[in-house]
ROSE-4610 file (N, C-alpha, C; in Angstrom, 1 decimal, always signed):
// ROSE-4610
residu = [M/M/M/R/R/R/K/K/K/V/V/V/L/L/L/L/L/L/L/L/L/G/G/G/L/L/L/G/G/G/V/V/V/G/G/G/L/L/L/C/C/C/L/L/L/A/A/A/G/G/G/A/A/A/V/V/V/G/G/G/A/A/A/Q/Q/Q/A/A/A/G/G/G/E/E/E/K/K/K/D/D/D/E/E/E/A/A/A/R/R/R/A/A/A/L/L/L/I/I/I/N/N/N/K/K/K/A/A/A/I/I/I/K/K/K/A/A/A/H/H/H/G/G/G/A/A/A/T/T/T/R/R/R/L/L/L/A/A/A/K/K/K/V/V/V/K/K/K/A/A/A/F/F/F/Q/Q/Q/F/F/F/K/K/K/G/G/G/K/K/K/G/G/G/K/K/K/I/I/I/V/V/V/F/F/F/E/E/E/E/E/E/K/K/K/E/E/E/Y/Y/Y/P/P/P/F/F/F/T/T/T/A/A/A/D/D/D/I/I/I/F/F/F/E/E/E/Q/Q/Q/F/F/F/P/P/P/D/D/D/R/R/R/Q/Q/Q/K/K/K/I/I/I/A/A/A/V/V/V/D/D/D/T/T/T/E/E/E/F/F/F/N/N/N/G/G/G/M/M/M/N/N/N/V/V/V/N/N/N/F/F/F/T/T/T/Q/Q/Q/V/V/V/V/V/V/N/N/N/G/G/G/K/K/K/K/K/K/G/G/G/W/W/W/K/K/K/S/S/S/I/I/I/L/L/L/G/G/G/K/K/K/V/V/V/E/E/E/A/A/A/L/L/L/N/N/N/K/K/K/E/E/E/D/D/D/V/V/V/A/A/A/E/E/E/A/A/A/R/R/R/E/E/E/Q/Q/Q/L/L/L/H/H/H/V/V/V/E/E/E/S/S/S/V/V/V/T/T/T/T/T/T/L/L/L/L/L/L/P/P/P/L/L/L/R/R/R/G/G/G/K/K/K/G/G/G/Y/Y/Y/K/K/K/L/L/L/S/S/S/P/P/P/L/L/L/G/G/G/E/E/E/S/S/S/K/K/K/V/V/V/G/G/G/G/G/G/H/H/H/D/D/D/T/T/T/A/A/A/G/G/G/V/V/V/Q/Q/Q/V/V/V/T/T/T/R/R/R/K/K/K/G/G/G/F/F/F/R/R/R/D/D/D/V/V/V/N/N/N/L/L/L/Y/Y/Y/F/F/F/D/D/D/K/K/K/K/K/K/T/T/T/H/H/H/L/L/L/L/L/L/R/R/R/K/K/K/A/A/A/E/E/E/Y/Y/Y/R/R/R/T/T/T/V/V/V/Q/Q/Q/E/E/E/S/S/S/K/K/K/E/E/E/V/V/V/T/T/T/Q/Q/Q/E/E/E/K/K/K/I/I/I/L/L/L/R/R/R/A/A/A/Y/Y/Y/K/K/K/D/D/D/F/F/F/D/D/D/G/G/G/F/F/F/K/K/K/A/A/A/P/P/P/S/S/S/K/K/K/M/M/M/V/V/V/L/L/L/N/N/N/N/N/N/D/D/D/G/G/G/K/K/K/L/L/L/F/F/F/M/M/M/E/E/E/I/I/I/E/E/E/V/V/V/T/T/T/E/E/E/M/M/M/T/T/T/L/L/L/H/H/H/E/E/E/N/N/N/A/A/A/L/L/L/D/D/D/D/D/D/S/S/S/V/V/V/F/F/F/A/A/A/K/K/K/P/P/P/E/E/E]
num = [1/1/1/2/2/2/3/3/3/4/4/4/5/5/5/6/6/6/7/7/7/8/8/8/9/9/9/10/10/10/11/11/11/12/12/12/13/13/13/14/14/14/15/15/15/16/16/16/17/17/17/18/18/18/19/19/19/20/20/20/21/21/21/22/22/22/23/23/23/24/24/24/25/25/25/26/26/26/27/27/27/28/28/28/29/29/29/30/30/30/31/31/31/32/32/32/33/33/33/34/34/34/35/35/35/36/36/36/37/37/37/38/38/38/39/39/39/40/40/40/41/41/41/42/42/42/43/43/43/44/44/44/45/45/45/46/46/46/47/47/47/48/48/48/49/49/49/50/50/50/51/51/51/52/52/52/53/53/53/54/54/54/55/55/55/56/56/56/57/57/57/58/58/58/59/59/59/60/60/60/61/61/61/62/62/62/63/63/63/64/64/64/65/65/65/66/66/66/67/67/67/68/68/68/69/69/69/70/70/70/71/71/71/72/72/72/73/73/73/74/74/74/75/75/75/76/76/76/77/77/77/78/78/78/79/79/79/80/80/80/81/81/81/82/82/82/83/83/83/84/84/84/85/85/85/86/86/86/87/87/87/88/88/88/89/89/89/90/90/90/91/91/91/92/92/92/93/93/93/94/94/94/95/95/95/96/96/96/97/97/97/98/98/98/99/99/99/100/100/100/101/101/101/102/102/102/103/103/103/104/104/104/105/105/105/106/106/106/107/107/107/108/108/108/109/109/109/110/110/110/111/111/111/112/112/112/113/113/113/114/114/114/115/115/115/116/116/116/117/117/117/118/118/118/119/119/119/120/120/120/121/121/121/122/122/122/123/123/123/124/124/124/125/125/125/126/126/126/127/127/127/128/128/128/129/129/129/130/130/130/131/131/131/132/132/132/133/133/133/134/134/134/135/135/135/136/136/136/137/137/137/138/138/138/139/139/139/140/140/140/141/141/141/142/142/142/143/143/143/144/144/144/145/145/145/146/146/146/147/147/147/148/148/148/149/149/149/150/150/150/151/151/151/152/152/152/153/153/153/154/154/154/155/155/155/156/156/156/157/157/157/158/158/158/159/159/159/160/160/160/161/161/161/162/162/162/163/163/163/164/164/164/165/165/165/166/166/166/167/167/167/168/168/168/169/169/169/170/170/170/171/171/171/172/172/172/173/173/173/174/174/174/175/175/175/176/176/176/177/177/177/178/178/178/179/179/179/180/180/180/181/181/181/182/182/182/183/183/183/184/184/184/185/185/185/186/186/186/187/187/187/188/188/188/189/189/189/190/190/190/191/191/191/192/192/192/193/193/193/194/194/194/195/195/195/196/196/196/197/197/197/198/198/198/199/199/199/200/200/200/201/201/201/202/202/202/203/203/203/204/204/204/205/205/205/206/206/206/207/207/207/208/208/208/209/209/209/210/210/210/211/211/211/212/212/212/213/213/213/214/214/214/215/215/215/216/216/216/217/217/217/218/218/218/219/219/219/220/220/220/221/221/221/222/222/222/223/223/223/224/224/224/225/225/225/226/226/226/227/227/227/228/228/228/229/229/229/230/230/230/231/231/231/232/232/232/233/233/233/234/234/234/235/235/235/236/236/236/237/237/237/238/238/238/239/239/239/240/240/240/241/241/241/242/242/242/243/243/243/244/244/244/245/245/245/246/246/246/247/247/247/248/248/248/249/249/249/250/250/250]
x = [+119.0/+120.0/+119.1/+118.1/+117.0/+116.6/+116.7/+116.3/+117.8/+119.1/+119.9/+120.3/+120.0/+120.1/+119.3/+117.9/+116.9/+117.5/+118.0/+118.8/+119.8/+120.3/+121.5/+121.2/+120.0/+120.1/+118.9/+118.0/+117.5/+118.4/+119.8/+120.2/+121.2/+121.8/+122.3/+121.5/+120.5/+119.5/+119.1/+119.0/+118.9/+120.4/+121.7/+122.8/+122.7/+122.3/+122.4/+121.3/+120.1/+119.3/+119.8/+120.5/+121.3/+122.6/+123.1/+124.6/+123.8/+122.8/+122.2/+121.5/+120.8/+120.0/+121.2/+122.3/+123.6/+123.9/+123.9/+124.7/+124.0/+122.3/+121.5/+121.3/+121.5/+121.9/+123.3/+124.5/+125.5/+125.2/+124.5/+124.5/+123.6/+122.4/+121.5/+122.2/+123.2/+123.8/+124.9/+125.6/+126.4/+125.4/+124.5/+123.6/+123.4/+122.9/+123.2/+124.0/+125.4/+125.9/+127.0/+126.6/+126.9/+125.9/+124.5/+123.7/+124.1/+124.8/+124.8/+126.5/+126.8/+128.5/+128.1/+127.4/+127.0/+126.4/+125.1/+124.5/+125.2/+126.5/+127.6/+128.8/+128.9/+129.9/+131.0/+131.2/+132.4/+133.5/+133.3/+134.1/+135.1/+134.9/+136.0/+136.8/+136.7/+137.3/+139.1/+138.3/+139.5/+141.1/+140.9/+142.3/+142.4/+142.0/+142.1/+142.4/+143.6/+144.6/+143.8/+143.5/+142.9/+142.1/+141.4/+140.3/+140.9/+139.9/+140.0/+138.6/+138.3/+137.0/+136.9/+136.4/+135.5/+134.6/+134.1/+132.9/+132.4/+131.0/+130.7/+129.5/+129.2/+128.0/+127.6/+127.0/+127.3/+127.5/+128.1/+127.9/+127.1/+126.4/+125.5/+126.5/+127.0/+127.5/+126.9/+126.3/+125.6/+124.3/+123.7/+122.4/+122.9/+123.9/+124.3/+124.8/+124.4/+125.2/+126.2/+127.3/+128.2/+128.8/+128.7/+129.2/+130.2/+130.8/+132.2/+132.6/+133.7/+134.5/+135.2/+135.6/+136.3/+137.4/+138.5/+139.0/+139.7/+139.1/+139.7/+140.3/+141.3/+142.2/+142.1/+141.8/+141.9/+142.4/+143.3/+144.3/+144.2/+143.1/+143.1/+144.1/+144.2/+143.4/+143.8/+144.8/+145.3/+145.9/+145.6/+145.9/+144.8/+144.8/+143.9/+144.4/+143.6/+143.9/+142.7/+142.3/+140.8/+141.5/+141.2/+141.3/+140.0/+139.8/+138.3/+138.5/+137.9/+137.6/+136.1/+136.2/+135.1/+134.7/+133.7/+133.7/+133.1/+133.9/+133.4/+133.6/+131.9/+131.8/+132.7/+132.3/+132.8/+134.3/+134.9/+136.4/+136.6/+137.5/+137.6/+138.5/+138.3/+139.1/+139.5/+140.5/+141.3/+142.0/+141.5/+141.6/+142.1/+143.0/+143.7/+144.1/+143.8/+143.9/+144.6/+145.4/+146.3/+146.2/+146.1/+146.3/+147.0/+148.2/+149.5/+149.6/+148.8/+149.4/+149.1/+149.8/+149.8/+149.8/+150.3/+150.7/+149.3/+149.4/+148.4/+149.1/+148.4/+148.5/+147.4/+146.9/+145.9/+146.7/+146.0/+146.2/+145.4/+145.0/+144.3/+144.3/+144.1/+145.0/+146.3/+147.0/+148.2/+149.3/+148.7/+148.7/+149.1/+150.2/+150.0/+150.2/+149.7/+149.9/+149.6/+150.4/+150.4/+148.8/+148.3/+147.2/+147.3/+146.8/+147.0/+146.4/+146.7/+146.5/+144.9/+144.3/+142.7/+141.8/+142.8/+142.3/+142.7/+143.6/+144.2/+143.3/+143.2/+142.8/+140.9/+140.4/+139.1/+139.2/+140.0/+140.5/+140.6/+140.9/+141.2/+139.9/+139.1/+137.6/+136.7/+137.0/+136.4/+136.8/+137.8/+138.2/+138.1/+137.7/+137.1/+135.6/+134.6/+133.7/+133.4/+134.4/+134.7/+135.2/+136.2/+136.5/+134.5/+134.4/+132.8/+132.0/+132.1/+131.2/+131.2/+132.6/+132.9/+132.8/+132.0/+131.7/+132.4/+133.5/+134.1/+134.9/+135.5/+136.6/+135.8/+134.4/+133.6/+133.7/+134.1/+134.2/+135.4/+136.1/+137.3/+137.3/+138.0/+138.2/+138.3/+137.9/+138.0/+136.8/+136.2/+134.3/+133.3/+132.4/+131.4/+130.2/+129.2/+128.3/+127.0/+126.0/+124.8/+123.7/+122.6/+121.2/+120.6/+120.0/+119.2/+117.9/+117.6/+116.3/+115.5/+114.2/+113.8/+113.4/+113.8/+113.3/+113.0/+112.6/+112.9/+114.1/+114.1/+115.0/+114.7/+114.6/+114.0/+113.1/+111.7/+110.8/+111.7/+112.7/+112.7/+112.7/+112.4/+112.4/+113.6/+114.4/+115.5/+115.7/+116.8/+117.3/+118.8/+119.0/+120.2/+121.0/+122.4/+123.5/+124.8/+124.8/+125.5/+127.4/+128.2/+129.3/+130.3/+131.0/+131.9/+132.9/+134.1/+135.4/+136.0/+136.8/+137.8/+138.4/+138.8/+139.6/+138.9/+137.4/+136.7/+135.2/+134.8/+133.1/+132.4/+131.2/+130.2/+129.8/+129.5/+129.1/+127.9/+126.1/+125.2/+125.0/+124.5/+124.3/+123.1/+122.2/+121.0/+120.8/+120.3/+120.2/+119.1/+118.8/+117.4/+117.2/+115.9/+115.7/+115.1/+115.0/+114.5/+116.0/+116.5/+117.7/+119.1/+119.2/+120.2/+121.2/+121.2/+122.2/+122.2/+123.6/+123.5/+122.7/+121.8/+120.9/+121.5/+121.9/+122.4/+123.6/+124.2/+125.4/+125.2/+125.0/+124.9/+126.1/+126.6/+127.8/+127.9/+128.7/+129.2/+130.4/+130.4/+131.5/+131.6/+132.8/+133.1/+133.2/+132.5/+132.1/+132.3/+132.9/+133.0/+133.4/+134.4/+134.1/+133.2/+132.2/+131.1/+130.7/+130.7/+130.0/+128.9/+128.4/+127.3/+126.9/+125.7/+125.6/+125.1/+126.0/+126.4/+125.2/+124.5/+123.8/+124.1/+124.6/+125.3/+124.1/+123.1/+122.0/+123.3/+122.5/+123.1/+122.0/+122.3/+121.3/+121.8/+121.3/+121.5/+122.5/+122.8/+123.9/+124.3/+125.5/+125.9/+127.2/+127.6/+128.7/+129.7/+130.9/+132.1/+133.4/+133.5/+134.7/+134.4/+133.0/+132.3/+131.8/+132.0/+131.6/+130.4/+129.5/+128.2/+128.4/+128.2/+128.3/+127.3/+127.1/+126.0/+126.9/+126.3/+126.7/+126.4/+125.3/+124.8/+124.7/+125.3/+125.2/+124.2/+124.3/+123.7/+123.9/+124.6/+124.9/+124.0/+123.7/+122.7/+123.5/+123.7/+124.4/+123.2/+122.9/+121.7/+120.4/+120.4/+118.9/+119.0/+120.0/+120.0/+121.1/+120.3/+121.5/+122.7/+123.9/+125.5/+126.0/+125.7/+126.5/+125.5/+125.7/+125.1/+126.2/+126.5/+127.5/+127.1/+127.9/+127.3/+128.8/+129.2/+130.7/+130.5/+131.4/+131.2/+132.0/+133.2/+134.3/+134.7/+134.8/+135.7/+136.4/+137.5/+138.9/+139.0/+139.2/+139.7/+141.4/+142.2/+143.6/+143.6/+144.3/+145.0/+146.3/+147.1/+148.1/+148.3/+148.9/+149.4/+149.2/+148.8/+149.1/+150.7/+151.1/+152.3/+152.5/+153.5/+153.8/+153.6/+154.0/+153.4/+152.2/+151.4/+149.9/+149.5/+150.0/+149.8/+151.0/+152.1/+152.9/+152.6/+153.1/+153.1/+152.6/+151.4/+151.0/+152.3/+152.7/+153.4/+153.0]
y = [+41.8/+41.9/+42.7/+42.0/+42.3/+44.2/+44.9/+46.0/+47.0/+46.5/+46.9/+47.1/+46.0/+45.8/+46.8/+46.9/+47.8/+49.2/+49.7/+51.3/+51.3/+50.6/+50.4/+50.8/+50.2/+50.3/+51.7/+52.1/+53.3/+54.7/+54.3/+55.8/+55.7/+54.3/+54.4/+54.6/+54.5/+55.2/+56.5/+57.1/+58.7/+59.2/+58.9/+59.4/+59.3/+58.1/+58.5/+59.5/+59.5/+60.5/+61.8/+62.2/+63.5/+63.6/+62.9/+63.0/+63.0/+62.4/+62.5/+64.0/+64.5/+65.8/+66.8/+66.7/+67.7/+67.5/+66.4/+66.2/+66.9/+66.6/+67.3/+68.5/+69.5/+71.2/+71.4/+70.8/+71.4/+70.8/+70.2/+70.1/+71.0/+71.0/+72.5/+74.0/+74.1/+75.1/+75.1/+74.1/+74.3/+74.2/+73.7/+74.1/+75.6/+76.5/+77.8/+78.7/+78.2/+78.9/+78.7/+77.6/+77.0/+77.7/+77.9/+78.8/+79.9/+80.6/+82.0/+82.2/+81.6/+81.6/+81.5/+80.9/+80.8/+82.1/+82.5/+84.0/+85.1/+85.0/+86.0/+86.0/+84.9/+84.5/+84.6/+84.4/+84.3/+83.4/+82.8/+81.9/+82.9/+83.7/+85.0/+85.2/+85.3/+85.3/+84.9/+83.2/+82.2/+82.8/+84.1/+84.4/+86.0/+86.4/+87.8/+87.8/+88.5/+88.7/+89.9/+91.0/+92.4/+92.7/+94.0/+94.4/+95.6/+96.8/+98.4/+98.8/+99.8/+100.4/+102.0/+102.5/+104.0/+103.9/+104.9/+105.0/+106.9/+106.4/+107.9/+107.9/+108.5/+108.0/+109.2/+108.4/+109.6/+108.7/+108.8/+108.8/+109.4/+108.7/+109.1/+109.2/+110.7/+110.4/+111.3/+110.9/+111.6/+112.7/+111.5/+112.1/+113.2/+113.8/+114.5/+113.1/+113.8/+113.1/+113.9/+113.3/+113.6/+113.4/+113.9/+113.2/+113.3/+111.8/+111.3/+110.8/+110.9/+110.1/+109.2/+107.5/+106.5/+106.1/+105.2/+104.8/+103.8/+102.3/+101.3/+100.0/+99.5/+98.8/+97.4/+96.3/+94.7/+93.7/+93.1/+92.3/+91.2/+90.0/+88.7/+88.1/+87.9/+88.1/+88.9/+89.8/+90.6/+91.9/+92.7/+93.8/+94.9/+95.9/+96.9/+98.2/+99.4/+100.4/+101.2/+102.2/+102.7/+104.3/+105.1/+106.5/+107.3/+108.0/+108.8/+110.4/+111.0/+112.3/+112.8/+113.5/+114.2/+115.6/+116.1/+117.1/+117.2/+117.7/+117.6/+119.3/+119.5/+121.1/+122.3/+122.3/+123.0/+122.8/+121.8/+121.6/+120.3/+120.4/+119.0/+118.1/+116.8/+115.9/+114.8/+114.8/+113.2/+112.2/+111.2/+110.0/+108.6/+108.0/+106.7/+106.2/+104.7/+103.6/+102.3/+102.0/+101.1/+99.6/+98.5/+97.4/+96.0/+95.9/+95.1/+93.8/+92.6/+91.7/+92.1/+92.2/+92.4/+93.7/+94.9/+95.9/+96.6/+97.8/+99.4/+100.4/+101.3/+103.0/+103.5/+104.9/+105.8/+107.3/+107.8/+109.1/+109.9/+110.8/+111.9/+113.2/+114.1/+115.6/+115.5/+114.5/+114.3/+113.8/+113.9/+112.9/+111.4/+110.9/+109.3/+108.8/+107.6/+107.0/+105.3/+104.4/+103.2/+102.7/+101.8/+101.2/+99.8/+100.2/+99.0/+97.9/+96.7/+95.1/+95.1/+95.7/+95.5/+96.4/+97.5/+97.8/+96.9/+96.8/+95.7/+94.7/+93.9/+92.8/+92.7/+94.0/+94.5/+94.7/+95.5/+95.7/+94.0/+92.9/+92.0/+91.0/+90.9/+91.1/+91.6/+92.7/+93.5/+92.7/+92.6/+91.5/+90.6/+89.9/+88.5/+88.4/+89.5/+89.8/+90.0/+90.7/+91.2/+90.0/+89.0/+87.8/+87.0/+87.1/+85.8/+86.4/+87.6/+88.0/+88.2/+87.8/+87.3/+85.8/+85.0/+83.6/+82.7/+83.4/+81.8/+81.3/+82.0/+81.2/+80.2/+80.1/+79.4/+78.0/+77.7/+76.3/+75.8/+76.6/+76.0/+75.2/+74.5/+74.2/+75.1/+74.7/+75.7/+76.9/+76.9/+77.6/+76.3/+76.3/+75.8/+76.2/+75.5/+76.4/+75.6/+76.7/+76.4/+77.1/+76.4/+77.1/+78.0/+78.9/+79.8/+80.4/+79.6/+79.6/+80.4/+80.9/+81.7/+83.3/+84.5/+85.7/+86.7/+87.8/+89.3/+90.1/+90.2/+91.3/+92.4/+93.5/+94.7/+94.2/+93.6/+93.0/+91.5/+91.0/+90.1/+88.6/+87.5/+86.4/+85.9/+85.3/+85.3/+83.6/+83.1/+82.0/+82.3/+81.9/+82.4/+81.3/+81.5/+80.6/+81.4/+80.9/+80.8/+80.7/+81.6/+81.3/+81.3/+79.8/+79.8/+79.5/+80.5/+80.1/+80.1/+79.2/+78.9/+81.1/+81.4/+82.9/+84.1/+83.8/+84.9/+85.0/+86.2/+86.0/+85.4/+85.0/+84.2/+85.3/+85.3/+85.9/+85.6/+86.2/+85.5/+86.2/+85.5/+85.6/+85.3/+86.6/+86.0/+86.1/+85.1/+85.0/+85.1/+86.1/+86.0/+84.7/+84.0/+83.0/+82.8/+83.8/+83.5/+83.9/+84.8/+85.7/+85.0/+84.4/+83.9/+85.1/+86.1/+87.1/+87.5/+88.0/+88.3/+89.4/+89.5/+90.5/+91.2/+90.6/+91.0/+90.1/+90.7/+90.1/+91.0/+90.1/+90.6/+89.8/+90.5/+90.2/+91.2/+90.8/+91.7/+92.6/+93.8/+94.4/+95.6/+96.5/+97.4/+98.6/+99.5/+100.9/+102.0/+103.1/+103.7/+102.9/+102.1/+101.0/+100.2/+99.9/+99.2/+98.7/+97.0/+96.1/+96.3/+96.5/+96.3/+95.3/+94.7/+94.2/+95.2/+94.7/+95.3/+94.9/+95.2/+94.7/+95.6/+94.8/+95.6/+94.9/+96.1/+95.5/+95.7/+94.7/+94.9/+95.4/+95.9/+96.8/+97.0/+97.1/+97.3/+96.5/+95.6/+94.9/+95.4/+95.1/+95.2/+94.5/+94.3/+93.5/+94.1/+94.1/+94.5/+93.8/+93.6/+92.7/+91.2/+91.0/+89.5/+89.2/+89.6/+89.5/+90.5/+89.7/+90.5/+90.9/+92.5/+93.3/+94.2/+94.4/+95.2/+96.7/+97.7/+99.4/+100.0/+99.4/+100.4/+99.4/+99.8/+99.7/+100.5/+99.5/+100.1/+99.7/+100.4/+99.8/+100.3/+99.6/+100.0/+99.1/+99.8/+99.4/+99.4/+98.1/+97.5/+98.1/+98.4/+98.9/+100.1/+101.1/+102.5/+102.4/+103.6/+103.8/+104.9/+103.9/+104.4/+104.5/+104.3/+104.5/+104.1/+104.9/+104.7/+105.0/+104.3/+103.5/+103.6/+104.3/+104.0/+103.6/+102.4/+102.0/+102.4/+103.4/+104.0/+103.4/+102.6/+102.0/+100.6/+99.7/+98.6/+98.0/+97.6/+97.2/+95.6/+94.6/+93.6/+93.1/+93.1/+93.1/+91.2/+90.9/+89.7/+89.4/+90.5/+90.3/+91.1/+90.8/+91.5/+92.7/+94.0/+95.0/+95.4/+96.2/+96.7/+96.9/+96.6/+96.6/+98.1/+99.4/+100.5/+101.1/+100.3/+100.9/+100.5/+99.1/+98.9/+99.3/+100.2/+100.8/+102.0/+102.1/+103.0/+104.5/+105.3/+106.2/+107.6/+108.2/+109.4/+110.7]
z = [+140.6/+139.4/+138.0/+138.4/+137.1/+137.1/+138.2/+138.4/+138.6/+138.3/+138.1/+136.8/+136.1/+134.6/+134.0/+134.4/+133.7/+134.1/+135.2/+135.3/+135.1/+134.7/+133.7/+132.1/+131.7/+130.3/+130.3/+131.3/+131.4/+131.6/+132.0/+132.1/+130.9/+130.0/+129.1/+127.8/+128.0/+126.9/+126.7/+128.2/+128.0/+128.4/+128.3/+127.8/+126.4/+125.6/+124.3/+123.6/+124.2/+123.8/+124.2/+125.0/+125.0/+124.4/+124.1/+123.0/+122.0/+121.1/+120.3/+120.2/+120.7/+121.2/+120.7/+121.3/+121.2/+119.6/+119.3/+117.9/+117.1/+116.8/+116.1/+116.6/+117.5/+117.7/+117.0/+116.8/+116.5/+114.9/+114.5/+112.8/+112.8/+113.3/+113.2/+113.3/+113.7/+113.9/+112.5/+112.3/+111.4/+110.3/+109.8/+108.8/+108.7/+109.5/+109.7/+108.8/+109.6/+109.6/+107.5/+107.6/+106.1/+105.1/+105.1/+104.1/+104.4/+105.5/+105.5/+105.0/+105.2/+104.3/+102.6/+102.2/+100.8/+100.5/+101.4/+101.1/+101.2/+101.7/+101.9/+100.8/+100.1/+99.1/+100.0/+101.4/+102.8/+101.9/+100.8/+100.7/+99.6/+99.3/+98.5/+99.8/+101.1/+102.4/+102.3/+101.4/+102.0/+101.4/+100.8/+99.8/+100.5/+101.4/+102.1/+103.1/+103.6/+104.3/+105.2/+105.0/+105.8/+105.0/+105.7/+105.3/+105.6/+104.9/+105.1/+104.9/+105.8/+105.5/+106.1/+104.9/+105.5/+105.5/+106.6/+106.8/+107.4/+107.5/+108.4/+108.9/+110.0/+110.9/+112.3/+113.5/+114.4/+115.4/+116.5/+117.9/+119.0/+120.1/+121.0/+122.4/+122.9/+123.9/+125.0/+126.4/+127.4/+126.5/+125.8/+124.7/+124.0/+123.6/+122.2/+121.2/+120.0/+118.8/+118.5/+117.6/+117.6/+116.5/+114.9/+113.5/+113.7/+112.8/+112.7/+111.0/+111.1/+109.7/+110.0/+109.8/+110.6/+109.4/+109.7/+108.3/+109.2/+109.1/+110.1/+108.9/+109.6/+109.4/+110.1/+109.8/+110.5/+109.7/+110.3/+110.0/+111.3/+111.1/+112.3/+112.2/+113.3/+114.7/+115.7/+115.4/+116.5/+116.2/+114.7/+114.4/+114.2/+114.4/+114.0/+114.4/+113.3/+113.4/+113.2/+114.2/+114.2/+113.7/+113.0/+112.9/+112.9/+113.7/+113.6/+113.4/+112.7/+112.9/+113.5/+114.6/+115.1/+115.2/+115.8/+116.2/+117.3/+118.6/+120.2/+120.4/+121.0/+121.5/+120.5/+119.6/+118.4/+117.9/+118.4/+118.0/+117.4/+116.2/+115.5/+116.2/+116.7/+117.6/+116.7/+116.5/+115.9/+117.1/+116.7/+117.9/+116.8/+117.3/+116.9/+117.6/+117.3/+118.5/+117.4/+117.8/+116.9/+118.3/+117.6/+118.7/+117.7/+118.0/+117.2/+118.5/+118.4/+119.1/+120.6/+121.7/+123.3/+123.1/+122.0/+122.2/+121.7/+122.4/+121.6/+122.2/+121.2/+121.2/+121.0/+122.0/+121.5/+121.8/+120.1/+119.9/+120.1/+121.0/+121.2/+120.9/+119.7/+119.4/+119.4/+119.1/+119.1/+119.9/+121.1/+122.4/+122.5/+122.2/+122.4/+123.5/+123.8/+125.2/+124.7/+125.7/+125.4/+126.1/+125.3/+126.3/+127.4/+127.8/+129.4/+128.9/+129.7/+129.4/+129.0/+130.1/+130.0/+128.5/+128.1/+127.1/+125.9/+125.8/+125.0/+124.5/+125.7/+125.8/+125.5/+125.4/+125.4/+123.7/+122.9/+121.4/+121.2/+121.4/+121.2/+121.1/+121.9/+122.2/+121.1/+120.7/+119.6/+118.1/+118.1/+117.0/+116.6/+117.7/+117.9/+116.8/+117.3/+117.0/+115.7/+115.7/+113.9/+113.1/+113.6/+112.9/+112.7/+113.8/+113.8/+112.8/+112.7/+111.6/+110.5/+109.9/+108.6/+108.2/+109.2/+109.0/+108.8/+107.8/+107.0/+108.7/+109.4/+110.4/+110.9/+110.9/+112.1/+111.5/+110.4/+109.7/+110.4/+111.2/+111.3/+113.0/+113.6/+114.8/+115.9/+116.8/+118.3/+118.3/+117.5/+117.7/+117.9/+119.1/+119.1/+118.7/+118.2/+117.7/+118.1/+118.7/+118.9/+118.9/+118.5/+118.0/+119.4/+118.7/+120.0/+119.7/+118.8/+118.1/+117.7/+117.2/+116.4/+117.0/+116.7/+117.3/+115.7/+116.2/+115.5/+115.5/+114.2/+114.1/+113.4/+113.9/+112.6/+111.6/+112.3/+111.5/+110.6/+110.7/+109.8/+111.1/+110.4/+110.8/+111.2/+111.9/+112.3/+112.9/+112.3/+113.3/+113.9/+115.3/+115.8/+116.4/+116.3/+116.5/+117.6/+118.5/+119.7/+119.2/+119.4/+118.8/+120.3/+120.6/+121.6/+121.2/+122.0/+121.7/+122.9/+123.2/+124.5/+124.5/+125.3/+126.0/+125.7/+124.8/+124.4/+124.8/+125.0/+124.9/+124.1/+124.3/+123.6/+122.2/+121.6/+120.4/+119.7/+120.0/+119.3/+117.6/+116.9/+115.4/+115.2/+114.6/+114.0/+112.7/+111.6/+110.6/+110.0/+108.9/+108.3/+107.5/+107.9/+107.9/+106.2/+105.5/+104.0/+102.9/+103.5/+102.9/+103.2/+104.6/+105.5/+105.5/+105.2/+105.7/+107.3/+107.9/+109.1/+109.4/+110.2/+110.5/+112.1/+112.8/+113.8/+114.6/+115.2/+116.2/+117.4/+118.6/+120.0/+121.0/+121.7/+122.9/+123.4/+124.8/+125.9/+125.5/+125.9/+125.4/+126.8/+127.1/+128.0/+127.4/+127.9/+127.3/+128.6/+128.3/+129.4/+130.8/+131.3/+132.2/+132.6/+131.9/+132.3/+131.6/+131.7/+130.7/+130.4/+129.1/+128.8/+127.3/+126.9/+125.9/+124.9/+123.9/+122.7/+121.3/+120.5/+119.4/+118.6/+117.5/+116.2/+115.3/+114.5/+113.8/+112.0/+111.5/+110.1/+109.2/+108.4/+107.1/+105.9/+104.5/+103.6/+102.6/+102.5/+102.0/+100.9/+100.7/+99.0/+98.8/+97.8/+96.9/+97.2/+98.0/+97.9/+97.3/+96.2/+95.6/+95.8/+95.6/+95.8/+97.2/+98.0/+99.5/+99.7/+100.1/+100.5/+101.6/+102.2/+103.5/+103.7/+105.1/+105.4/+105.0/+104.7/+104.4/+105.5/+106.4/+107.1/+108.6/+109.9/+110.7/+112.4/+113.1/+114.0/+115.2/+116.5/+117.5/+118.7/+119.7/+120.7/+121.9/+122.9/+124.3/+125.3/+125.9/+126.8/+126.3/+124.6/+124.3/+124.0/+124.2/+123.9/+122.8/+121.8/+120.6/+121.2/+120.5/+120.7/+119.6/+118.4/+116.9/+116.1/+114.9/+113.5/+112.6/+111.8/+110.5/+109.3/+108.2/+106.8/+106.7/+106.0/+105.4/+103.7/+103.4/+102.1/+101.4/+101.8/+101.1/+101.7/+101.2/+101.7/+100.7/+101.1/+100.3/+100.9/+100.1/+100.7/+100.0/+101.4/+100.8/+100.5/+99.7/+99.7/+100.0/+100.3/+100.9/+102.4/+103.2/+104.4/+104.4/+105.0/+104.9/+105.8/+105.3/+106.1/+107.3/+108.0/+109.0/+109.8/+108.7/+109.3/+109.9/+109.5/+109.2/+110.9/+111.4/+112.6/+114.0/+113.3/+114.1/+115.2/+116.3/+117.2/+116.4/+116.7/+116.1/+116.3/+115.6/+115.9/+116.1]
């Protein structure tokens, strides 16, 4: 009987220690997110319903670089419009993709097609990533936060937090230990029918209407340069955008 009692006590202490460690890790991750929210001024987003970005950059495809300009609208959790102008083999190419809930469309050189279920699902995964990187939603229910430890991002010492939400892939966030600004987001995505690890490196922070956000971003797929973007304009909308913004392209 004594051995049984001691064994039970030992198991109980181990379980209590494990629960305590998990609680400590959760508190550590939550503290990192709260510091980042303050550093970014993300509480400003409590009144924001939608975002609009204008930018320019280059995309790398088959080891060639193609310049582009983009106009992007996002209204979380499931509305997005991306309009891109680029030059491919000496020809100007216009591309538009719209996601509106469970529906979506793409238009290339004026030819409109419906997105299949897989493409809509992938677009919504990317909207999830964009929502997570605004940080403020992470204070809500449904998000599990776990510390990832320390690492280097572009010469900056960072502390990482893994964000888990049911129905979506995990997103790893890395925050500058000095400024608490987000330096990198890392996640799995699908490019050209292949799943890759995408890193979004965030640089050159600026104040956009009370919200501090990166004006330059570098995207790497499996460690190789995929895209560089410079945000030239960001508009925070306190009212929902008109339904026509997310309508089927004409």
